[in-house]
PyMOL commands that place a pseudoatom at each C-alpha (Angstrom):
pseudoatom trace, name=CA, resn=UNK, resi=1, chain=A, elem=C, hetatm=0, pos=[14.955, 5.691, 18.629]
pseudoatom trace, name=CA, resn=UNK, resi=2, chain=A, elem=C, hetatm=0, pos=[18.026, 3.599, 18.275]
pseudoatom trace, name=CA, resn=UNK, resi=3, chain=A, elem=C, hetatm=0, pos=[17.295, -0.178, 18.278]
pseudoatom trace, name=CA, resn=UNK, resi=4, chain=A, elem=C, hetatm=0, pos=[20.248, -2.420, 18.508]
pseudoatom trace, name=CA, resn=UNK, resi=5, chain=A, elem=C, hetatm=0, pos=[18.873, -5.695, 20.017]
pseudoatom trace, name=CA, resn=UNK, resi=6, chain=A, elem=C, hetatm=0, pos=[16.439, -8.370, 18.493]
pseudoatom trace, name=CA, resn=UNK, resi=7, chain=A, elem=C, hetatm=0, pos=[14.049, -7.983, 21.460]
pseudoatom trace, name=CA, resn=UNK, resi=8, chain=A, elem=C, hetatm=0, pos=[13.408, -4.357, 20.475]
pseudoatom trace, name=CA, resn=UNK, resi=9, chain=A, elem=C, hetatm=0, pos=[9.958, -3.301, 19.079]
pseudoatom trace, name=CA, resn=UNK, resi=10, chain=A, elem=C, hetatm=0, pos=[9.374, -3.996, 15.459]
pseudoatom trace, name=CA, resn=UNK, resi=11, chain=A, elem=C, hetatm=0, pos=[8.422, -1.385, 12.940]
pseudoatom trace, name=CA, resn=UNK, resi=12, chain=A, elem=C, hetatm=0, pos=[6.442, -1.466, 9.568]
pseudoatom trace, name=CA, resn=UNK, resi=13, chain=A, elem=C, hetatm=0, pos=[8.782, -0.709, 6.750]
pseudoatom trace, name=CA, resn=UNK, resi=14, chain=A, elem=C, hetatm=0, pos=[7.903, -0.390, 2.932]
pseudoatom trace, name=CA, resn=UNK, resi=15, chain=A, elem=C, hetatm=0, pos=[9.862, -2.585, 0.554]
pseudoatom trace, name=CA, resn=UNK, resi=16, chain=A, elem=C, hetatm=0, pos=[10.006, -2.129, -3.073]
pseudoatom trace, name=CA, resn=UNK, resi=17, chain=A, elem=C, hetatm=0, pos=[9.953, -5.382, -5.218]
pseudoatom trace, name=CA, resn=UNK, resi=18, chain=A, elem=C, hetatm=0, pos=[10.439, -6.032, -8.859]
pseudoatom trace, name=CA, resn=UNK, resi=19, chain=A, elem=C, hetatm=0, pos=[7.405, -5.385, -10.864]
pseudoatom trace, name=CA, resn=UNK, resi=20, chain=A, elem=C, hetatm=0, pos=[4.587, -7.680, -10.405]
pseudoatom trace, name=CA, resn=UNK, resi=21, chain=A, elem=C, hetatm=0, pos=[6.408, -9.655, -7.783]
pseudoatom trace, name=CA, resn=UNK, resi=22, chain=A, elem=C, hetatm=0, pos=[4.569, -8.269, -4.904]
pseudoatom trace, name=CA, resn=UNK, resi=23, chain=A, elem=C, hetatm=0, pos=[2.531, -11.570, -3.874]
pseudoatom trace, name=CA, resn=UNK, resi=24, chain=A, elem=C, hetatm=0, pos=[5.514, -13.832, -4.380]
pseudoatom trace, name=CA, resn=UNK, resi=25, chain=A, elem=C, hetatm=0, pos=[7.704, -11.703, -2.222]
pseudoatom trace, name=CA, resn=UNK, resi=26, chain=A, elem=C, hetatm=0, pos=[5.166, -11.703, 0.563]
pseudoatom trace, name=CA, resn=UNK, resi=27, chain=A, elem=C, hetatm=0, pos=[5.079, -15.406, 0.228]
pseudoatom trace, name=CA, resn=UNK, resi=28, chain=A, elem=C, hetatm=0, pos=[8.751, -15.896, 0.324]
pseudoatom trace, name=CA, resn=UNK, resi=29, chain=A, elem=C, hetatm=0, pos=[9.123, -13.498, 3.361]
pseudoatom trace, name=CA, resn=UNK, resi=30, chain=A, elem=C, hetatm=0, pos=[6.368, -15.398, 5.227]
pseudoatom trace, name=CA, resn=UNK, resi=31, chain=A, elem=C, hetatm=0, pos=[8.356, -18.614, 4.572]
pseudoatom trace, name=CA, resn=UNK, resi=32, chain=A, elem=C, hetatm=0, pos=[11.525, -16.932, 5.970]
pseudoatom trace, name=CA, resn=UNK, resi=33, chain=A, elem=C, hetatm=0, pos=[9.548, -16.136, 9.205]
pseudoatom trace, name=CA, resn=UNK, resi=34, chain=A, elem=C, hetatm=0, pos=[9.302, -12.219, 8.327]
pseudoatom trace, name=CA, resn=UNK, resi=35, chain=A, elem=C, hetatm=0, pos=[5.919, -10.751, 9.063]
pseudoatom trace, name=CA, resn=UNK, resi=36, chain=A, elem=C, hetatm=0, pos=[4.804, -8.953, 5.975]
pseudoatom trace, name=CA, resn=UNK, resi=37, chain=A, elem=C, hetatm=0, pos=[1.523, -7.568, 4.578]
pseudoatom trace, name=CA, resn=UNK, resi=38, chain=A, elem=C, hetatm=0, pos=[0.707, -7.200, 0.759]
pseudoatom trace, name=CA, resn=UNK, resi=39, chain=A, elem=C, hetatm=0, pos=[-2.652, -5.425, 0.544]
pseudoatom trace, name=CA, resn=UNK, resi=40, chain=A, elem=C, hetatm=0, pos=[-4.758, -6.833, -2.445]
pseudoatom trace, name=CA, resn=UNK, resi=41, chain=A, elem=C, hetatm=0, pos=[-8.181, -6.295, -3.667]
pseudoatom trace, name=CA, resn=UNK, resi=42, chain=A, elem=C, hetatm=0, pos=[-10.114, -8.625, -5.715]
pseudoatom trace, name=CA, resn=UNK, resi=43, chain=A, elem=C, hetatm=0, pos=[-11.002, -7.503, -9.324]
pseudoatom trace, name=CA, resn=UNK, resi=44, chain=A, elem=C, hetatm=0, pos=[-12.814, -9.312, -12.217]
pseudoatom trace, name=CA, resn=UNK, resi=45, chain=A, elem=C, hetatm=0, pos=[-10.600, -9.401, -15.199]
pseudoatom trace, name=CA, resn=UNK, resi=46, chain=A, elem=C, hetatm=0, pos=[-11.914, -10.292, -18.702]
pseudoatom trace, name=CA, resn=UNK, resi=47, chain=A, elem=C, hetatm=0, pos=[-9.971, -12.104, -21.497]
pseudoatom trace, name=CA, resn=UNK, resi=48, chain=A, elem=C, hetatm=0, pos=[-11.490, -12.886, -24.870]
pseudoatom trace, name=CA, resn=UNK, resi=49, chain=A, elem=C, hetatm=0, pos=[-12.568, -16.444, -23.679]
pseudoatom trace, name=CA, resn=UNK, resi=50, chain=A, elem=C, hetatm=0, pos=[-13.336, -15.859, -20.006]
pseudoatom trace, name=CA, resn=UNK, resi=51, chain=A, elem=C, hetatm=0, pos=[-13.791, -13.860, -16.924]
pseudoatom trace, name=CA, resn=UNK, resi=52, chain=A, elem=C, hetatm=0, pos=[-11.417, -14.511, -13.784]
pseudoatom trace, name=CA, resn=UNK, resi=53, chain=A, elem=C, hetatm=0, pos=[-11.353, -12.977, -10.347]
pseudoatom trace, name=CA, resn=UNK, resi=54, chain=A, elem=C, hetatm=0, pos=[-7.771, -12.050, -9.375]
pseudoatom trace, name=CA, resn=UNK, resi=55, chain=A, elem=C, hetatm=0, pos=[-6.129, -10.462, -6.358]
pseudoatom trace, name=CA, resn=UNK, resi=56, chain=A, elem=C, hetatm=0, pos=[-4.492, -7.160, -7.458]
pseudoatom trace, name=CA, resn=UNK, resi=57, chain=A, elem=C, hetatm=0, pos=[-1.852, -5.513, -5.138]
pseudoatom trace, name=CA, resn=UNK, resi=58, chain=A, elem=C, hetatm=0, pos=[-2.982, -2.232, -3.986]
pseudoatom trace, name=CA, resn=UNK, resi=59, chain=A, elem=C, hetatm=0, pos=[0.457, -0.904, -3.438]
pseudoatom trace, name=CA, resn=UNK, resi=60, chain=A, elem=C, hetatm=0, pos=[2.199, -1.482, -6.886]
pseudoatom trace, name=CA, resn=UNK, resi=61, chain=A, elem=C, hetatm=0, pos=[5.852, -2.976, -6.453]
pseudoatom trace, name=CA, resn=UNK, resi=62, chain=A, elem=C, hetatm=0, pos=[5.493, -2.605, -2.534]
pseudoatom trace, name=CA, resn=UNK, resi=63, chain=A, elem=C, hetatm=0, pos=[5.228, -4.972, 0.389]
pseudoatom trace, name=CA, resn=UNK, resi=64, chain=A, elem=C, hetatm=0, pos=[4.961, -3.959, 4.051]
pseudoatom trace, name=CA, resn=UNK, resi=65, chain=A, elem=C, hetatm=0, pos=[7.278, -5.692, 6.514]
pseudoatom trace, name=CA, resn=UNK, resi=66, chain=A, elem=C, hetatm=0, pos=[7.367, -5.711, 10.164]
pseudoatom trace, name=CA, resn=UNK, resi=67, chain=A, elem=C, hetatm=0, pos=[10.733, -6.496, 11.764]
pseudoatom trace, name=CA, resn=UNK, resi=68, chain=A, elem=C, hetatm=0, pos=[13.244, -4.910, 14.163]
pseudoatom trace, name=CA, resn=UNK, resi=69, chain=A, elem=C, hetatm=0, pos=[16.033, -2.520, 12.804]
pseudoatom trace, name=CA, resn=UNK, resi=70, chain=A, elem=C, hetatm=0, pos=[18.654, -5.152, 13.326]
pseudoatom trace, name=CA, resn=UNK, resi=71, chain=A, elem=C, hetatm=0, pos=[16.815, -7.682, 11.029]
pseudoatom trace, name=CA, resn=UNK, resi=72, chain=A, elem=C, hetatm=0, pos=[16.295, -5.186, 8.182]
pseudoatom trace, name=CA, resn=UNK, resi=73, chain=A, elem=C, hetatm=0, pos=[18.946, -6.679, 5.835]
pseudoatom trace, name=CA, resn=UNK, resi=74, chain=A, elem=C, hetatm=0, pos=[17.289, -10.137, 6.016]
pseudoatom trace, name=CA, resn=UNK, resi=75, chain=A, elem=C, hetatm=0, pos=[14.777, -9.126, 3.437]
pseudoatom trace, name=CA, resn=UNK, resi=76, chain=A, elem=C, hetatm=0, pos=[17.385, -8.938, 0.627]
pseudoatom trace, name=CA, resn=UNK, resi=77, chain=A, elem=C, hetatm=0, pos=[17.723, -12.895, 1.034]
pseudoatom trace, name=CA, resn=UNK, resi=78, chain=A, elem=C, hetatm=0, pos=[14.355, -12.729, -0.976]
pseudoatom trace, name=CA, resn=UNK, resi=79, chain=A, elem=C, hetatm=0, pos=[15.603, -12.384, -4.714]
pseudoatom trace, name=CA, resn=UNK, resi=80, chain=A, elem=C, hetatm=0, pos=[12.746, -10.221, -5.897]
pseudoatom trace, name=CA, resn=UNK, resi=81, chain=A, elem=C, hetatm=0, pos=[13.255, -7.529, -3.282]
pseudoatom trace, name=CA, resn=UNK, resi=82, chain=A, elem=C, hetatm=0, pos=[14.883, -4.179, -4.564]
pseudoatom trace, name=CA, resn=UNK, resi=83, chain=A, elem=C, hetatm=0, pos=[15.148, -1.633, -1.649]
pseudoatom trace, name=CA, resn=UNK, resi=84, chain=A, elem=C, hetatm=0, pos=[13.394, 0.033, 1.231]
pseudoatom trace, name=CA, resn=UNK, resi=85, chain=A, elem=C, hetatm=0, pos=[11.171, 3.096, 0.653]
pseudoatom trace, name=CA, resn=UNK, resi=86, chain=A, elem=C, hetatm=0, pos=[13.068, 6.080, 2.287]
pseudoatom trace, name=CA, resn=UNK, resi=87, chain=A, elem=C, hetatm=0, pos=[11.669, 9.164, 3.595]
pseudoatom trace, name=CA, resn=UNK, resi=88, chain=A, elem=C, hetatm=0, pos=[13.685, 12.211, 4.554]
pseudoatom trace, name=CA, resn=UNK, resi=89, chain=A, elem=C, hetatm=0, pos=[16.866, 10.211, 4.386]
pseudoatom trace, name=CA, resn=UNK, resi=90, chain=A, elem=C, hetatm=0, pos=[15.632, 7.225, 6.627]
pseudoatom trace, name=CA, resn=UNK, resi=91, chain=A, elem=C, hetatm=0, pos=[13.721, 4.220, 5.822]
pseudoatom trace, name=CA, resn=UNK, resi=92, chain=A, elem=C, hetatm=0, pos=[9.887, 5.145, 5.829]
pseudoatom trace, name=CA, resn=UNK, resi=93, chain=A, elem=C, hetatm=0, pos=[8.253, 3.756, 8.836]
pseudoatom trace, name=CA, resn=UNK, resi=94, chain=A, elem=C, hetatm=0, pos=[4.423, 3.010, 8.822]
pseudoatom trace, name=CA, resn=UNK, resi=95, chain=A, elem=C, hetatm=0, pos=[2.522, 3.021, 11.975]
pseudoatom trace, name=CA, resn=UNK, resi=96, chain=A, elem=C, hetatm=0, pos=[0.477, 0.220, 13.104]
pseudoatom trace, name=CA, resn=UNK, resi=97, chain=A, elem=C, hetatm=0, pos=[-2.541, 2.379, 13.032]
pseudoatom trace, name=CA, resn=UNK, resi=98, chain=A, elem=C, hetatm=0, pos=[-1.771, 3.089, 9.244]
pseudoatom trace, name=CA, resn=UNK, resi=99, chain=A, elem=C, hetatm=0, pos=[-1.574, -0.617, 8.523]
pseudoatom trace, name=CA, resn=UNK, resi=100, chain=A, elem=C, hetatm=0, pos=[-4.827, -1.371, 10.514]
pseudoatom trace, name=CA, resn=UNK, resi=101, chain=A, elem=C, hetatm=0, pos=[-6.716, 1.374, 8.528]
pseudoatom trace, name=CA, resn=UNK, resi=102, chain=A, elem=C, hetatm=0, pos=[-5.564, -0.089, 5.268]
pseudoatom trace, name=CA, resn=UNK, resi=103, chain=A, elem=C, hetatm=0, pos=[-6.532, -3.545, 6.289]
pseudoatom trace, name=CA, resn=UNK, resi=104, chain=A, elem=C, hetatm=0, pos=[-10.013, -2.201, 7.396]
pseudoatom trace, name=CA, resn=UNK, resi=105, chain=A, elem=C, hetatm=0, pos=[-10.719, -0.221, 4.379]
pseudoatom trace, name=CA, resn=UNK, resi=106, chain=A, elem=C, hetatm=0, pos=[-9.789, -3.186, 2.120]
pseudoatom trace, name=CA, resn=UNK, resi=107, chain=A, elem=C, hetatm=0, pos=[-12.215, -5.403, 4.241]
pseudoatom trace, name=CA, resn=UNK, resi=108, chain=A, elem=C, hetatm=0, pos=[-14.896, -2.701, 3.719]
pseudoatom trace, name=CA, resn=UNK, resi=109, chain=A, elem=C, hetatm=0, pos=[-14.120, -2.297, 0.051]
pseudoatom trace, name=CA, resn=UNK, resi=110, chain=A, elem=C, hetatm=0, pos=[-13.579, 1.531, 0.366]
pseudoatom trace, name=CA, resn=UNK, resi=111, chain=A, elem=C, hetatm=0, pos=[-10.094, 1.586, -1.071]
pseudoatom trace, name=CA, resn=UNK, resi=112, chain=A, elem=C, hetatm=0, pos=[-11.080, 0.560, -4.578]
pseudoatom trace, name=CA, resn=UNK, resi=113, chain=A, elem=C, hetatm=0, pos=[-14.125, 2.794, -5.208]
pseudoatom trace, name=CA, resn=UNK, resi=114, chain=A, elem=C, hetatm=0, pos=[-15.347, 6.275, -4.725]
pseudoatom trace, name=CA, resn=UNK, resi=115, chain=A, elem=C, hetatm=0, pos=[-18.187, 8.419, -6.018]
pseudoatom trace, name=CA, resn=UNK, resi=116, chain=A, elem=C, hetatm=0, pos=[-16.834, 10.441, -8.879]
pseudoatom trace, name=CA, resn=UNK, resi=117, chain=A, elem=C, hetatm=0, pos=[-17.051, 14.049, -8.221]
pseudoatom trace, name=CA, resn=UNK, resi=118, chain=A, elem=C, hetatm=0, pos=[-15.837, 16.967, -9.942]
pseudoatom trace, name=CA, resn=UNK, resi=119, chain=A, elem=C, hetatm=0, pos=[-12.086, 16.364, -9.003]
pseudoatom trace, name=CA, resn=UNK, resi=120, chain=A, elem=C, hetatm=0, pos=[-9.227, 18.364, -10.394]
pseudoatom trace, name=CA, resn=UNK, resi=121, chain=A, elem=C, hetatm=0, pos=[-5.598, 18.304, -9.707]
pseudoatom trace, name=CA, resn=UNK, resi=122, chain=A, elem=C, hetatm=0, pos=[-4.377, 20.379, -6.647]
pseudoatom trace, name=CA, resn=UNK, resi=123, chain=A, elem=C, hetatm=0, pos=[-7.699, 19.840, -4.904]
pseudoatom trace, name=CA, resn=UNK, resi=124, chain=A, elem=C, hetatm=0, pos=[-7.589, 18.593, -1.183]
pseudoatom trace, name=CA, resn=UNK, resi=125, chain=A, elem=C, hetatm=0, pos=[-9.908, 15.926, -0.317]
pseudoatom trace, name=CA, resn=UNK, resi=126, chain=A, elem=C, hetatm=0, pos=[-10.722, 13.988, 2.938]
pseudoatom trace, name=CA, resn=UNK, resi=127, chain=A, elem=C, hetatm=0, pos=[-9.496, 10.492, 2.968]
pseudoatom trace, name=CA, resn=UNK, resi=128, chain=A, elem=C, hetatm=0, pos=[-12.053, 9.383, 5.811]
pseudoatom trace, name=CA, resn=UNK, resi=129, chain=A, elem=C, hetatm=0, pos=[-14.163, 7.422, 3.399]
pseudoatom trace, name=CA, resn=UNK, resi=130, chain=A, elem=C, hetatm=0, pos=[-11.158, 5.185, 2.507]
pseudoatom trace, name=CA, resn=UNK, resi=131, chain=A, elem=C, hetatm=0, pos=[-10.442, 4.339, 5.989]
pseudoatom trace, name=CA, resn=UNK, resi=132, chain=A, elem=C, hetatm=0, pos=[-7.945, 7.058, 6.996]
pseudoatom trace, name=CA, resn=UNK, resi=133, chain=A, elem=C, hetatm=0, pos=[-8.937, 8.976, 10.193]
pseudoatom trace, name=CA, resn=UNK, resi=134, chain=A, elem=C, hetatm=0, pos=[-8.564, 12.779, 10.009]
pseudoatom trace, name=CA, resn=UNK, resi=135, chain=A, elem=C, hetatm=0, pos=[-6.350, 12.463, 6.936]
pseudoatom trace, name=CA, resn=UNK, resi=136, chain=A, elem=C, hetatm=0, pos=[-6.195, 14.729, 4.024]
pseudoatom trace, name=CA, resn=UNK, resi=137, chain=A, elem=C, hetatm=0, pos=[-4.821, 14.302, 0.659]
pseudoatom trace, name=CA, resn=UNK, resi=138, chain=A, elem=C, hetatm=0, pos=[-4.082, 16.462, -2.402]
pseudoatom trace, name=CA, resn=UNK, resi=139, chain=A, elem=C, hetatm=0, pos=[-4.833, 14.996, -5.894]
pseudoatom trace, name=CA, resn=UNK, resi=140, chain=A, elem=C, hetatm=0, pos=[-1.996, 14.775, -7.992]
pseudoatom trace, name=CA, resn=UNK, resi=141, chain=A, elem=C, hetatm=0, pos=[-3.548, 13.820, -11.172]
pseudoatom trace, name=CA, resn=UNK, resi=142, chain=A, elem=C, hetatm=0, pos=[-6.554, 11.893, -12.685]
pseudoatom trace, name=CA, resn=UNK, resi=143, chain=A, elem=C, hetatm=0, pos=[-6.302, 9.620, -15.606]
pseudoatom trace, name=CA, resn=UNK, resi=144, chain=A, elem=C, hetatm=0, pos=[-9.462, 7.736, -16.764]
pseudoatom trace, name=CA, resn=UNK, resi=145, chain=A, elem=C, hetatm=0, pos=[-10.998, 6.223, -13.700]
pseudoatom trace, name=CA, resn=UNK, resi=146, chain=A, elem=C, hetatm=0, pos=[-8.006, 6.528, -11.542]
pseudoatom trace, name=CA, resn=UNK, resi=147, chain=A, elem=C, hetatm=0, pos=[-6.999, 9.297, -9.187]
pseudoatom trace, name=CA, resn=UNK, resi=148, chain=A, elem=C, hetatm=0, pos=[-3.689, 9.617, -7.444]
pseudoatom trace, name=CA, resn=UNK, resi=149, chain=A, elem=C, hetatm=0, pos=[-3.567, 11.329, -4.187]
pseudoatom trace, name=CA, resn=UNK, resi=150, chain=A, elem=C, hetatm=0, pos=[-0.521, 12.708, -2.246]
pseudoatom trace, name=CA, resn=UNK, resi=151, chain=A, elem=C, hetatm=0, pos=[-0.821, 11.835, 1.501]
pseudoatom trace, name=CA, resn=UNK, resi=152, chain=A, elem=C, hetatm=0, pos=[2.082, 13.983, 2.953]
pseudoatom trace, name=CA, resn=UNK, resi=153, chain=A, elem=C, hetatm=0, pos=[1.706, 13.010, 6.461]
pseudoatom trace, name=CA, resn=UNK, resi=154, chain=A, elem=C, hetatm=0, pos=[2.252, 9.419, 5.393]
pseudoatom trace, name=CA, resn=UNK, resi=155, chain=A, elem=C, hetatm=0, pos=[4.910, 10.207, 2.797]
pseudoatom trace, name=CA, resn=UNK, resi=156, chain=A, elem=C, hetatm=0, pos=[3.281, 8.146, -0.177]
pseudoatom trace, name=CA, resn=UNK, resi=157, chain=A, elem=C, hetatm=0, pos=[0.742, 8.472, -2.961]
pseudoatom trace, name=CA, resn=UNK, resi=158, chain=A, elem=C, hetatm=0, pos=[-2.508, 6.410, -3.003]
pseudoatom trace, name=CA, resn=UNK, resi=159, chain=A, elem=C, hetatm=0, pos=[-3.982, 5.372, -6.285]
pseudoatom trace, name=CA, resn=UNK, resi=160, chain=A, elem=C, hetatm=0, pos=[-7.755, 5.281, -6.119]
pseudoatom trace, name=CA, resn=UNK, resi=161, chain=A, elem=C, hetatm=0, pos=[-10.151, 3.699, -8.563]
pseudoatom trace, name=CA, resn=UNK, resi=162, chain=A, elem=C, hetatm=0, pos=[-13.176, 5.835, -9.140]
pseudoatom trace, name=CA, resn=UNK, resi=163, chain=A, elem=C, hetatm=0, pos=[-16.543, 4.411, -10.079]
pseudoatom trace, name=CA, resn=UNK, resi=164, chain=A, elem=C, hetatm=0, pos=[-19.294, 6.750, -11.185]
pseudoatom trace, name=CA, resn=UNK, resi=165, chain=A, elem=C, hetatm=0, pos=[-22.583, 6.131, -9.281]
pseudoatom trace, name=CA, resn=UNK, resi=166, chain=A, elem=C, hetatm=0, pos=[-25.479, 6.463, -11.400]
pseudoatom trace, name=CA, resn=UNK, resi=167, chain=A, elem=C, hetatm=0, pos=[-29.008, 7.363, -9.888]
for i in range(1, 167): cmd.bond("trace and resi %d" % i, "trace and resi %d" % (i + 1))
show_as sticks, trace
zoom trace
C-alpha cells in the first residue's frame, strides 16, 4: 500500500535505539508528538546495599512507533535513535493486534515467566501462554534462565525469562 499523505493510516514500526536508551527515546518521541510504545516489565534488582524495583525494557534497544509513512523520518530528530528494523528489504510493520497482545501479556505478567520444561534448541513451542494467539515459535538457544524464541511470522526474536515452578 502506497501512503503519501499525512491523513493516511498509521503503521507500527520497530525503531532501534542506542543501548539502554529505550525509555529515554520513548519519552523524547512522545514529547515530539509521535505515538510510541516501549514495553517494560518490573523487576527487583539487588545491589550490595539495597533492593530496588526498576522497569526493564522487554525489547532491548527497540521502541515501537506509530506514524504514517510520510512522517517516518521524524524519529531521527531524536538523538538516540539509530535506524528502523527492516524485514525482507522493507521497514518491518507490526500489526495493531501484535502490539495489543504484547500489552496484554505484559499486564498479565506472562511475558516474563514460564514454567521450565525440558526445552532444547530447534524445538517448536506454542506462544499462546505468552499472549500470542495461534502463534508458534522455534527455540533458538537457551542460556541460564533465558530462552530466545524465533517468531518467523512476526520477523523477530523474543527473549523469555524462565522460572522453575517448584511443587
